[in-house]
C-alpha positions as CSV (number, residue, x, y, z in Angstrom):
1,M,161.8,71.5,108.5
2,R,164.0,68.6,109.4
3,N,167.7,68.7,108.8
4,V,169.2,66.5,106.2
5,V,171.0,63.6,107.9
6,Q,174.2,62.4,106.2
7,P,175.4,58.8,106.5
8,A,178.3,59.9,108.8
9,Q,175.8,61.1,111.4
10,A,174.3,57.6,112.0
11,G,174.1,56.5,115.6
12,S,177.0,54.5,117.0
13,G,174.7,51.6,117.6
14,D,173.9,51.3,113.9
15,S,175.7,48.9,111.6
16,V,175.6,49.8,107.9
17,S,176.8,48.2,104.8
18,L,180.1,49.7,103.7
19,T,179.6,48.3,100.2
20,P,176.4,47.1,98.5
21,S,175.7,43.4,98.6
22,A,174.8,41.5,95.5
23,P,171.1,41.6,96.2
24,I,171.2,45.4,96.8
25,E,173.1,45.8,93.5
26,R,170.4,43.8,91.7
27,L,167.8,46.0,93.3
28,Q,169.6,49.1,92.3
29,R,169.8,47.9,88.7
30,G,166.1,46.8,88.7
31,M,167.1,43.2,88.3
32,H,166.0,41.7,91.6
33,H,163.3,38.9,91.4
34,D,162.3,39.1,95.1
35,P,162.5,42.6,96.6
36,F,161.1,41.2,99.9
37,E,164.5,39.5,100.4
38,V,166.1,42.9,100.7
39,L,163.5,45.5,101.6
40,G,161.3,46.1,104.7
41,P,162.0,44.9,108.2
42,Q,164.4,41.9,108.3
43,I,165.0,40.1,111.6
44,Q,168.7,39.3,112.1
45,A,170.2,36.2,113.8
46,D,171.0,38.2,116.9
47,G,167.3,39.4,117.3
48,S,167.9,42.9,115.9
49,T,165.9,44.2,113.0
50,R,167.4,45.7,109.9
51,I,165.0,48.0,108.0
52,R,165.7,48.8,104.4
53,A,164.1,51.1,101.9
54,F,164.9,51.8,98.3
55,M,164.1,55.4,97.6
56,P,165.7,57.0,94.5
57,A,163.9,60.2,95.0
58,A,165.0,60.7,98.6
59,E,167.9,62.8,99.9
60,A,167.4,61.4,103.4
61,V,165.2,58.9,105.2
62,E,164.2,58.3,108.8
63,V,162.2,55.6,110.5
64,A,160.7,55.9,114.0
65,G,162.9,58.9,114.6
66,R,166.1,57.1,113.6
67,P,168.1,58.2,110.6
68,M,168.6,55.6,107.9
69,V,171.9,55.4,106.2
70,R,172.4,55.3,102.5
71,V,174.2,52.2,101.3
72,P,177.2,53.8,99.4
73,G,176.7,54.0,95.7
74,T,173.0,53.1,95.8
75,D,169.5,54.6,96.6
76,C,169.0,52.0,99.3
77,F,168.7,53.3,102.9
78,E,168.9,51.1,106.0
79,C,169.2,51.2,109.8
80,L,169.6,48.5,112.4
81,V,167.2,48.4,115.4
82,P,168.8,46.6,118.3
83,A,167.1,43.5,119.8
84,G,164.6,44.4,122.5
85,E,163.6,47.7,121.0
86,G,160.1,47.6,119.6
87,V,159.7,47.8,115.8
88,D,156.3,48.7,114.3
89,P,155.3,45.8,112.0
90,H,154.7,48.4,109.3
91,P,157.4,51.0,109.8
92,R,156.5,54.5,108.8
93,L,159.3,56.1,106.7
94,A,159.9,59.8,106.6
95,W,161.9,61.0,103.6
96,Q,163.2,64.3,102.2
97,D,162.6,64.8,98.5
98,K,165.8,65.5,96.5
99,R,164.3,68.1,94.3
100,S,161.9,70.1,96.5
101,G,163.5,69.5,99.9
102,T,160.1,68.7,101.4
103,W,159.5,65.9,103.8
104,N,157.0,63.2,103.2
105,S,156.0,60.0,105.0
106,L,154.7,56.6,104.1
107,H,154.4,53.1,105.5
108,C,156.9,50.6,104.1
109,P,155.2,48.6,101.4
110,Y,157.6,45.7,102.0
111,S,156.4,45.0,105.5
112,F,153.1,43.4,104.5
113,A,152.4,39.7,104.2
114,P,151.1,38.2,100.9
115,Q,147.5,39.3,100.3
116,L,146.2,36.9,97.7
117,G,144.8,33.7,98.9
118,E,146.2,30.3,97.8
119,M,142.7,29.2,96.7
120,D,142.4,32.2,94.5
121,L,145.7,31.4,92.8
122,Y,144.8,27.8,92.5
123,L,141.5,28.4,90.8
124,F,143.0,31.0,88.5
125,G,145.7,28.5,87.5
126,E,142.9,25.9,86.8
127,G,141.0,28.5,84.7
128,R,138.1,28.4,87.1
129,H,138.2,31.6,89.0
130,F,135.1,33.3,87.6
131,E,135.4,36.4,89.8
132,I,139.1,37.0,89.1
133,W,138.6,40.7,88.6
134,K,138.1,40.9,92.4
135,V,141.6,39.4,92.8
136,L,143.8,40.8,90.0
137,G,144.1,44.4,89.0
138,A,144.2,47.4,91.4
139,R,142.0,47.4,94.5
140,V,141.8,50.1,97.1
141,K,141.6,48.3,100.5
142,T,142.7,48.4,104.1
143,V,145.4,46.0,105.4
144,D,146.2,45.9,109.1
145,G,144.3,49.1,109.6
146,I,146.4,50.9,106.9
147,A,144.7,52.1,103.7
148,G,146.3,51.7,100.4
149,C,146.0,49.9,97.1
150,L,146.8,46.2,96.3
151,F,148.1,45.6,92.8
152,A,148.2,42.1,91.3
153,V,149.0,41.0,87.7
154,W,149.6,37.7,85.9
155,A,153.1,37.7,84.3
156,P,154.7,34.3,84.4
157,A,158.3,33.5,83.6
158,V,159.7,37.0,83.9
159,L,162.6,38.5,86.0
160,R,160.7,41.4,87.6
161,V,157.4,43.1,87.6
162,S,157.0,46.6,89.1
163,V,154.1,49.0,89.6
164,V,154.9,52.4,88.0
165,G,152.7,55.4,88.2
166,D,152.2,59.1,89.0
167,F,153.1,58.2,92.6
168,N,156.7,57.0,92.0
169,D,157.8,59.0,88.9
170,W,157.1,56.0,86.7
171,D,160.4,54.5,88.1
172,G,160.2,50.7,87.9
173,R,162.9,50.3,90.6
174,R,160.8,51.9,93.3
175,H,157.9,49.4,93.6
176,P,159.0,45.9,92.4
177,M,156.4,43.3,93.2
178,R,156.3,40.0,95.1
179,C,156.1,36.9,92.9
180,R,153.6,34.3,94.0
181,G,155.5,31.3,92.8
182,V,154.4,29.0,90.0
183,S,151.1,30.9,89.7
184,G,152.9,33.6,87.7
185,V,151.0,36.2,89.7
186,W,152.8,39.2,91.2
187,E,151.4,41.4,93.9
188,L,152.2,44.5,96.0
189,F,150.2,46.5,98.5
190,I,151.2,50.1,98.4
191,P,150.0,52.1,101.5
192,G,148.6,55.5,101.1
193,L,147.3,55.2,97.5
194,D,143.6,55.9,96.8
195,A,141.4,56.0,93.8
196,G,142.3,58.1,90.8
197,H,146.0,57.4,90.5
198,A,147.5,56.5,87.2
199,Y,149.5,53.3,86.9
200,K,151.0,50.7,84.6
201,Y,153.2,47.6,85.1
202,E,156.9,47.6,84.1
203,I,157.9,44.0,83.2
204,L,161.5,42.8,82.8
205,G,161.2,39.7,80.6
206,R,163.3,36.6,80.9
207,H,165.4,37.6,78.0
208,G,166.0,41.1,79.3
209,E,163.2,42.8,77.4
210,L,161.7,45.8,79.3
211,V,158.1,46.6,78.6
212,T,155.5,48.9,80.2
213,K,151.9,47.7,80.0
214,T,148.5,48.7,81.0
215,D,146.8,46.5,83.5
216,P,144.8,43.7,81.7
217,Y,142.3,43.8,84.7
218,A,142.2,47.6,85.0
219,R,138.6,48.6,85.7
220,Q,139.2,52.1,84.7
221,M,141.5,53.9,82.2
222,F,142.2,57.4,81.3
223,L,140.8,59.0,78.1
224,R,142.6,58.3,74.9
225,P,145.2,59.2,73.7
226,E,146.4,58.3,77.3
227,T,146.9,54.6,77.7
228,T,147.3,54.5,81.4
229,S,145.3,52.5,83.9
230,R,143.5,54.2,86.7
231,V,143.0,53.0,90.3
232,P,139.2,52.6,90.5
233,D,136.8,53.9,93.1
234,E,135.6,50.9,95.2
235,R,132.5,52.6,96.5
236,P,129.5,50.5,95.5
237,Y,126.9,51.9,93.1
238,A,123.4,52.2,94.5
239,W,121.3,50.3,92.0
240,G,117.6,50.9,91.5
241,D,116.7,48.1,89.2
242,A,115.9,45.2,91.6
243,E,112.4,44.9,90.1
244,W,113.9,44.5,86.6
245,L,116.4,41.9,87.6
246,A,113.8,39.9,89.4
247,A,111.6,39.9,86.3
248,R,114.6,39.1,84.1
249,A,115.3,35.9,86.0
250,H,112.0,34.6,84.6
251,F,112.3,36.2,81.2
252,D,110.9,33.7,78.6
253,W,112.9,35.2,75.7
254,Q,112.0,32.3,73.4
255,H,108.3,33.3,73.5
256,R,108.5,37.0,74.2
257,P,108.9,39.9,71.7
258,M,112.5,41.1,71.3
259,S,113.2,44.1,69.1
260,V,116.7,45.5,69.4
261,Y,117.9,49.0,68.6
262,E,121.6,48.7,67.9
263,L,123.7,51.9,68.4
264,H,127.2,53.3,68.7
265,P,127.1,55.6,71.7
266,G,129.7,57.9,70.3
267,S,127.8,58.9,67.2
268,W,124.1,58.7,68.0
269,R,124.2,62.3,68.9
270,R,127.1,64.8,69.5
271,R,127.3,68.0,71.4
272,A,127.3,71.3,69.6
273,D,131.1,71.4,69.7
274,G,131.4,67.9,68.3
275,G,132.2,66.3,71.6
276,F,130.7,63.0,72.8
277,Y,127.5,62.8,74.8
278,S,128.0,61.6,78.3
279,W,126.1,58.6,79.5
280,S,123.8,60.8,81.5
281,E,123.1,62.9,78.3
282,L,122.5,59.8,76.4
283,A,120.1,58.5,79.0
284,A,118.1,61.8,79.0
285,E,117.5,61.7,75.2
286,L,118.1,58.1,74.0
287,I,115.8,56.3,76.5
288,P,112.6,58.2,75.8
289,Y,113.4,58.1,72.0
290,V,113.8,54.3,72.0
291,R,110.8,53.7,74.2
292,D,108.7,55.8,71.9
293,L,109.8,53.6,69.0
294,G,108.7,50.5,70.9
295,Y,112.0,48.7,71.1
296,T,112.5,46.2,73.9
297,H,116.3,46.3,74.0
298,I,119.2,48.6,73.3
299,E,122.4,47.0,72.0
300,L,125.6,48.9,72.5
301,L,128.6,48.5,70.2
302,P,131.6,47.6,72.4
303,V,132.1,50.0,75.3
304,A,135.3,48.4,76.7
305,E,138.3,50.7,76.4
306,H,139.9,51.0,73.0
307,P,142.5,53.4,71.7
308,F,141.2,54.0,68.1
309,D,137.8,55.6,67.6
310,A,137.5,54.3,64.0
311,S,137.6,50.7,65.3
312,W,134.1,51.3,66.7
313,G,135.3,49.5,69.9
314,Y,136.1,46.2,68.2
315,Q,139.8,46.5,69.0
316,V,139.8,46.3,72.7
317,S,142.8,47.3,74.9
318,G,141.0,47.3,78.3
319,Y,138.6,44.4,78.6
320,Y,137.5,45.3,82.1
321,A,137.5,49.1,81.7
322,A,134.4,50.9,80.4
323,T,135.7,53.5,78.0
324,A,136.4,56.9,79.5
325,R,134.9,58.6,76.3
326,F,131.4,58.8,77.9
327,G,132.1,59.1,81.6
328,S,133.0,57.0,84.6
329,P,132.1,53.3,85.2
330,D,129.4,54.5,87.6
331,E,127.9,56.7,84.9
332,L,127.6,53.7,82.7
333,R,125.9,51.9,85.5
334,A,123.5,54.8,85.9
335,F,122.7,54.6,82.2
336,V,121.9,50.8,82.4
337,D,120.0,51.5,85.6
338,A,117.9,54.1,83.9
339,C,117.2,51.8,80.9
340,H,116.0,49.1,83.3
341,R,113.8,51.4,85.2
342,A,112.3,52.5,81.9
343,G,111.6,48.9,80.9
344,L,114.5,48.6,78.4
345,G,117.0,45.8,78.3
346,V,120.7,46.5,77.5
347,L,122.8,44.2,75.4
348,L,126.5,44.6,74.8
349,D,128.8,43.7,71.9
350,W,131.7,41.6,73.3
351,V,134.9,40.9,71.4
352,P,136.8,37.8,72.6
353,G,137.9,36.7,69.2
354,H,140.8,38.9,68.7
355,F,142.7,41.9,70.2
356,P,145.0,44.6,68.7
357,K,148.8,44.7,68.5
358,D,149.2,47.9,70.5
359,D,152.4,47.6,72.4
360,F,151.0,49.2,75.6
361,A,148.3,46.5,76.0
362,L,148.0,42.7,75.8
363,A,150.2,42.0,72.8
364,R,153.5,40.3,73.8
365,F,152.6,41.2,77.4
366,T,155.8,39.9,79.0
367,G,158.0,40.8,76.0
368,E,156.9,37.6,74.3
369,P,153.5,36.0,73.5
370,L,151.3,35.4,76.6
371,Y,147.7,36.2,75.9
372,E,148.1,35.3,72.2
373,H,149.1,31.9,70.7
374,A,152.9,32.0,70.0
375,D,152.6,30.5,66.5
376,P,151.2,33.2,64.1
377,R,149.4,30.4,62.2
378,R,147.1,30.2,65.3
379,G,147.8,33.5,67.0
380,E,147.3,36.1,64.3
381,H,144.5,37.4,62.1
382,Q,146.4,38.3,58.9
383,D,143.4,40.0,57.4
384,W,142.6,42.2,60.4
385,G,146.1,42.8,61.7
386,T,145.1,41.6,65.1
387,L,146.0,38.8,67.5
388,I,144.1,35.7,68.5
389,F,143.8,34.6,72.2
390,D,145.4,31.4,73.2
391,F,142.1,29.7,74.2
392,G,144.0,26.6,75.4
393,R,145.8,28.4,78.2
394,N,143.9,28.2,81.4
395,E,144.7,31.7,82.6
396,V,143.8,33.3,79.3
397,R,140.5,31.5,79.1
398,N,139.8,32.5,82.7
399,F,140.5,36.1,81.7
400,L,137.8,36.0,79.0
401,V,135.2,33.9,80.7
402,A,135.3,36.1,83.8
403,N,135.2,39.2,81.6
404,A,131.9,38.1,80.2
405,L,130.5,37.6,83.7
406,Y,132.0,40.9,84.8
407,W,129.9,42.9,82.5
408,L,126.7,41.1,83.6
409,E,127.5,41.3,87.3
410,E,129.1,44.7,87.6
411,F,127.0,46.6,85.1
412,H,123.8,44.5,85.1
413,I,124.1,44.0,81.3
414,D,121.2,41.7,80.1
415,G,123.1,39.8,77.5
416,L,126.2,39.6,75.2
417,R,126.3,39.6,71.4
418,V,129.6,37.8,70.8
419,D,131.5,39.2,67.8
420,A,133.1,37.1,65.0
421,V,132.3,33.7,66.4
422,A,133.2,32.0,63.1
423,S,136.7,33.3,63.3
424,M,137.1,31.4,66.6
425,L,135.6,28.2,65.5
426,Y,137.8,27.5,62.5
427,L,141.6,27.2,62.5
428,D,141.7,27.9,58.8
429,Y,139.4,30.9,59.0
430,S,140.4,33.3,56.2
431,R,143.7,31.4,55.6
432,R,145.2,29.7,52.6
433,D,146.7,26.2,52.7
434,G,149.9,26.2,54.7
435,E,148.9,29.2,56.8
436,W,147.1,27.2,59.5
437,L,147.7,24.3,61.8
438,P,145.2,21.5,62.3
439,N,144.0,20.4,65.6
440,Q,145.2,17.2,67.4
441,Y,142.9,15.1,65.2
442,G,143.9,16.7,62.0
443,G,140.7,18.8,61.6
444,R,140.1,22.5,61.1
445,E,137.9,23.0,64.2
446,N,139.5,25.0,67.0
447,L,138.8,22.7,69.9
448,E,140.1,25.0,72.6
449,A,137.9,27.9,71.3
450,I,134.9,25.6,71.3
451,H,135.6,24.6,74.9
452,F,135.9,28.3,75.7
453,L,132.5,29.2,74.1
454,H,130.9,26.2,75.9
455,E,132.2,27.5,79.2
456,V,131.1,31.1,78.6
457,N,127.6,30.1,77.8
458,V,127.2,27.6,80.6
459,E,128.5,30.1,83.2
460,V,126.4,33.0,81.9
461,H,123.2,31.1,81.9
462,A,123.8,29.4,85.2
463,R,124.8,32.6,87.1
464,F,122.4,35.0,85.4
465,P,119.1,33.4,84.6
466,G,117.3,35.3,81.9
467,A,120.5,36.8,80.5
468,I,121.1,35.9,76.8
469,T,124.0,35.3,74.6
470,I,123.9,35.9,70.8
471,A,126.4,34.7,68.3
472,E,127.4,36.6,65.2
473,E,128.2,33.4,63.3
474,S,128.2,33.4,59.5
475,T,128.7,29.7,58.6
476,A,126.7,26.6,58.8
477,W,128.2,25.4,62.0
478,P,125.4,23.3,63.6
479,A,123.6,23.9,66.8
480,V,125.1,27.2,67.7
481,S,122.0,28.1,69.7
482,R,121.4,24.7,71.3
483,P,122.4,23.8,74.8
484,V,125.9,22.5,75.5
485,E,124.4,19.3,77.0
486,L,122.7,18.6,73.7
487,G,125.8,19.0,71.7
488,G,125.4,22.8,70.9
489,L,127.6,25.8,71.5
490,G,125.2,27.0,74.1
491,F,124.2,30.4,72.7
492,S,120.7,31.7,73.3
493,M,120.4,33.0,69.7
494,K,122.3,33.4,66.5
495,W,122.3,36.2,63.9
496,N,120.6,35.0,60.7
497,M,123.3,36.2,58.3
498,G,121.7,34.1,55.5
499,W,118.4,35.9,55.7
500,M,120.1,39.2,55.9
501,N,122.4,38.7,52.9
502,D,119.6,37.1,50.7
503,T,117.1,39.7,51.6
504,L,119.3,42.7,50.9
505,D,120.6,41.2,47.7
506,Y,117.0,40.7,46.6
507,I,115.6,44.0,47.5
508,E,118.5,45.9,46.0
509,K,117.5,44.6,42.6
510,E,115.1,46.5,40.3
511,P,111.6,45.0,40.8
512,V,111.4,43.9,37.2
513,Y,114.2,41.4,37.9
514,R,113.0,40.2,41.3
515,K,110.9,37.4,39.9
516,Y,114.0,35.6,38.8
517,Q,115.4,35.7,42.4
518,H,112.2,34.8,44.3
519,N,113.9,32.0,46.1
520,Q,116.1,34.4,47.9
521,L,113.1,35.3,50.0
522,T,111.7,31.8,50.5
523,F,114.9,29.9,51.0
524,S,115.2,31.0,54.6
525,Q,112.3,28.7,55.5
526,M,114.5,25.7,54.7
527,Y,116.7,26.4,57.8
528,A,114.6,28.8,59.8
529,W,114.0,26.3,62.7
530,S,117.6,25.0,62.9
531,E,118.6,27.8,65.2
532,N,117.1,30.5,67.4
533,F,117.6,33.3,64.9
534,V,117.8,37.1,65.2
535,L,117.2,39.0,61.9
536,P,119.9,41.6,61.8
537,L,120.0,44.8,59.8
538,S,123.1,45.9,61.6
539,H,125.9,48.5,61.5
540,D,128.0,46.2,59.2
541,E,125.5,46.7,56.4
542,V,125.7,50.5,56.3
543,V,129.5,51.1,56.1
544,H,132.5,50.6,53.8
545,L,130.7,51.8,50.7
546,K,127.8,49.4,51.2
547,K,125.5,52.4,51.3
548,S,122.7,53.1,53.9
549,L,119.6,51.0,53.8
550,L,117.6,53.7,52.1
551,D,120.4,54.3,49.5
552,K,120.5,50.6,48.7
553,M,116.9,50.7,47.5
554,P,116.3,50.9,43.7
555,G,114.0,53.2,41.8
556,D,113.0,56.8,42.1
557,R,112.7,58.6,45.4
558,W,109.2,57.4,46.1
559,Q,110.1,53.8,45.3
560,R,113.1,53.9,47.5
561,F,111.1,54.9,50.5
562,A,108.4,52.3,49.6
563,N,111.1,49.6,49.2
564,L,112.5,50.5,52.6
565,R,109.1,50.3,54.3
566,L,108.6,46.9,52.6
567,L,112.0,45.6,53.8
568,Y,111.1,46.5,57.4
569,A,107.6,44.8,57.0
570,W,109.3,41.6,55.7
571,Q,111.7,41.6,58.7
572,Y,108.7,41.8,61.2
573,A,106.7,39.3,59.3
574,H,109.5,36.7,59.2
575,P,110.1,34.5,62.2
576,G,113.0,35.6,64.4
577,K,113.8,38.4,66.8
578,K,114.5,41.8,65.3
579,L,117.6,44.1,65.2
580,L,118.0,47.5,63.4
581,F,121.0,49.8,63.6
582,M,120.5,53.4,64.5
583,G,119.6,55.8,61.7
584,G,117.7,53.1,59.8
585,E,114.6,54.0,61.8
586,F,114.2,57.2,59.9
587,G,115.9,56.3,56.6
588,Q,119.3,58.0,56.8
589,W,120.7,58.6,53.3
590,N,124.4,58.7,54.3
591,E,126.5,55.7,55.4
592,W,127.2,55.6,59.1
593,Q,130.3,57.6,60.1
594,E,131.5,57.1,63.6
595,A,133.2,60.6,63.6
596,G,129.9,62.4,63.5
597,Q,126.2,62.0,64.5
598,L,123.1,60.8,62.7
599,D,121.4,63.2,60.3
600,W,118.7,64.2,62.7
601,V,117.6,67.0,60.4
602,L,115.9,64.4,58.2
603,L,113.2,64.0,60.7
604,G,111.9,67.3,59.6
605,F,110.9,65.7,56.2
606,P,107.6,63.8,56.2
607,E,109.0,60.8,54.2
608,H,111.7,60.2,56.8
609,D,109.4,60.7,59.7
610,G,107.0,58.3,58.0
611,I,109.7,55.6,58.2
612,R,110.0,56.2,61.9
613,A,106.2,56.1,62.4
614,L,106.1,52.8,60.5
615,L,108.8,51.2,62.8
616,R,106.9,52.5,65.8
617,D,103.8,50.7,64.6
618,L,105.6,47.6,63.6
619,N,107.1,47.3,67.0
620,R,103.8,47.8,68.6
621,L,102.2,45.2,66.4
622,Y,105.0,42.8,67.0
623,R,104.7,43.3,70.8
624,D,101.0,43.1,71.0
625,E,100.3,40.2,68.7
626,A,101.4,36.8,70.1
627,A,101.2,35.4,66.6
628,L,104.1,37.6,65.5
629,H,106.5,36.6,68.3
630,F,105.4,33.6,70.4
631,W,106.7,30.9,68.0
632,D,109.6,32.8,66.6
633,F,111.8,29.7,66.9
634,D,109.1,27.0,66.2
635,P,107.5,25.9,62.9
636,R,104.1,26.1,64.6
637,G,104.4,29.8,64.3
638,F,104.6,30.0,60.5
639,R,102.8,28.8,57.4
640,W,103.0,29.9,53.8
641,I,99.8,30.8,52.0
642,D,101.6,31.2,48.7
643,C,105.3,31.3,48.3
644,H,105.3,30.4,44.6
645,D,104.0,33.6,43.0
646,A,107.3,34.6,41.6
647,D,105.9,36.2,38.4
648,Q,104.2,38.8,40.4
649,S,106.8,38.9,43.2
650,V,104.2,38.4,45.9
651,L,104.4,36.5,49.1
652,S,101.6,35.6,51.5
653,L,101.9,33.9,54.8
654,V,100.3,33.2,58.2
655,R,101.9,33.8,61.5
656,Q,100.4,31.8,64.4
657,G,100.5,32.0,68.1
658,P,99.5,29.7,70.9
659,D,96.0,28.3,71.1
660,G,93.4,30.9,71.7
661,T,95.4,33.8,70.0
662,P,94.4,35.1,66.6
663,P,96.5,34.4,63.5
664,I,98.0,37.3,61.5
665,V,97.9,37.1,57.7
666,V,100.7,39.0,55.8
667,L,101.0,39.9,52.1
668,L,104.0,41.5,50.5
669,N,104.1,42.9,47.0
670,F,107.7,43.4,45.9
671,T,106.8,45.2,42.6
672,P,105.5,48.8,42.1
673,V,102.4,47.4,40.4
674,P,99.1,47.7,42.3
675,R,97.2,44.4,42.3
676,H,93.4,44.4,42.7
677,G,91.4,41.3,43.4
678,Y,94.4,39.4,44.5
679,R,93.0,36.2,46.0
680,I,94.5,34.4,49.0
681,G,93.3,31.6,51.3
682,V,92.8,32.5,54.9
683,P,92.7,30.2,58.0
684,A,89.4,31.4,59.4
685,A,85.9,32.2,58.1
686,G,85.4,35.5,60.0
687,A,85.8,39.0,58.6
688,W,89.4,40.2,58.2
689,C,90.6,43.7,59.0
690,E,93.7,45.5,57.8
691,L,96.0,46.1,60.9
692,L,98.9,47.8,59.1
693,N,99.5,48.9,55.6
694,T,103.0,50.2,54.7
695,D,101.5,52.2,51.8
696,S,99.4,54.3,54.2
697,M,99.7,58.0,53.7
698,Y,100.6,58.2,57.3
699,Y,103.9,56.5,56.4
700,G,104.4,58.4,53.2
701,G,102.7,55.9,50.9
702,S,100.0,56.3,48.2
703,N,97.2,55.2,50.6
704,L,96.0,52.2,48.5
705,G,94.6,49.4,50.6
706,N,91.6,47.7,52.1
707,G,89.7,50.1,54.3
708,E,86.7,47.9,54.8
709,R,86.2,44.5,56.3
710,L,87.0,41.6,54.0
711,Y,84.6,38.7,54.2
712,P,85.8,35.3,53.0
713,Q,84.1,33.5,50.2
714,P,83.7,29.7,50.3
715,V,86.3,29.3,47.6
716,P,89.1,26.9,48.6
717,W,92.5,28.4,48.0
718,M,96.0,27.3,48.7
719,G,94.9,24.6,51.2
720,F,92.4,26.7,53.0
721,E,88.6,26.2,52.9
722,Q,87.9,29.9,52.3
723,S,89.6,32.9,50.6
724,I,89.4,36.7,50.3
725,D,90.1,39.2,47.5
726,V,92.7,41.8,48.5
727,T,93.9,45.0,47.0
728,L,97.7,45.0,47.1
729,P,99.4,48.4,47.2
730,P,102.6,48.9,45.1
731,L,105.8,48.0,46.9
732,G,103.7,47.4,50.0
733,A,102.9,45.0,52.8
734,L,99.6,44.3,54.5
735,F,99.0,42.8,57.9
736,F,95.5,41.4,58.5
737,K,93.7,40.1,61.6
738,L,90.2,38.8,62.3
739,C,88.0,41.7,63.0
740,A,87.0,42.3,66.6
């Protein structure tokens, strides 16, 4: 144990400050803008070196065996090393803790040169640094042979930024950071820190506001209700999906089947004690389950860190941090890796349109608006109680564009479904007159947000061939899924909200009234080819008293199940990629609740298991038959046989593939009335066989159908040279193909 050294014991050769200078006083009060002016080794005019350290927790401090003297009235210690005596460029300080009396040692953080490159700062200021997460945030690294952690954060126009954490008693005076000039970036390398430490930033705003914030670029955070950032482990994950990524680079998504199982990882299944499944537990059960159902992709509701479970992940506080609810970032990587090795793609919901007002995160980050637009007429969603990013600010746009790329690069995500695109496109979205500001031309279009969406899509598609972007966009904005160079927004696909709303509104009606709303089924063909559409039956349709899909269906119990089977058949018969939210695959009765798990017990009932069996077969049929997927976005893939039979609420159509592939004929009967001898025209003269019948007893139906080959008669019908007589089951759908 070393003895405590008092200031009076300083060596005679040392010169100490009898009173604190103005810079030291500012440092003591936490008001100094440039701590490197005061702290660390400072070469004096006579060649000597003054070493200073600010250590509020220290009773005594030594450097290189020399006692350092406390500047009276402060927590600043210093000593003067005469000229000619060697000084380590990174002096190691030994200090005695006031409370425990123990001695500790560390390298002086204020002896290191700036670590961030000028080009990094320049590109960030221009909004063009698309790997900025490798620059800002916390990074364990080695500098001049000394291990530690480099912290960097963007906080322009403030008086001070400090790193606070479990390593400095959360005292903002102990590790003030270096300002990198007009870039607004602050940095500090702290020797001796490794992965796992908790930290935040303490920011003293230009008007004296003191705020403590999580790191916007934190790549790991602690489990809620904690709101602290965590120094991440920099060891690389050993990926095993090289074969998948190589194939993805050539993925012809326009002409390949794409059937998406949308899920909320926190409520698909729960442990017996109600706790969340880990990513590894999900991988063990979810992947074989989804593969058995025949889906091509999993879509995860947002998994970036968020404080409030009931937000489902759509109010993000840590854009670069995978939520701690289900495990570490590497455990998420292992989940994606396992999906890829099992032949499943992974899509991710991404939320750049708004962020919450939580005072520990992005909101008023410097004590005043920074990430959000300062004017609430542009910077706030009144309906949602959230804030809107300032898309016109280079550094904010860079934060978001790089974040999209981050998930694809660091986690091998195969695509992003972008939430609430309409709210970004329109300045008057959900606002009354007087509550919004027009753009520079007097219009309602958010030009900065449009530029941002262009940039995201261009960069994603250029850097990750085969990756897709999907817009949740609910208006008639043109060319959402057309390339930027052709005047579009650049998305790969767009959710077909019109099809979804019309279809659900139609099928919720009692069958006797459906003939009056027949156009709700046929109208989608008026715009089906204007975009690359996904047909979504998503989480949004089974919450907030909207009822589950099964519970929406009219009629008695048998008719409800029959209607649901018919709905799914219509989705797979209609052009467009497919999406279904978890629980829909077995006909969950209850609305989705994020606080529990799906009602898995229902699979013990034949009717519910029949729904699952139907979806398994629909996915197989969709995957195996080119006619059902190859021209999903092209009018060559679809032809009505008869779309006018409103009185009987029957639709008949042909799906067509490329030359040389057989067409698929589909009939849908939206009434509970069986129809015998129902004639339709067919595109070929050969015998036709029933491929799939939603009324099969295997699915829980009445087993009415066409068990034998149907041979066409030379009776012209609906523009075809030949026709067949078909038996239509009640509330049923039939898929036919030329017999082998």
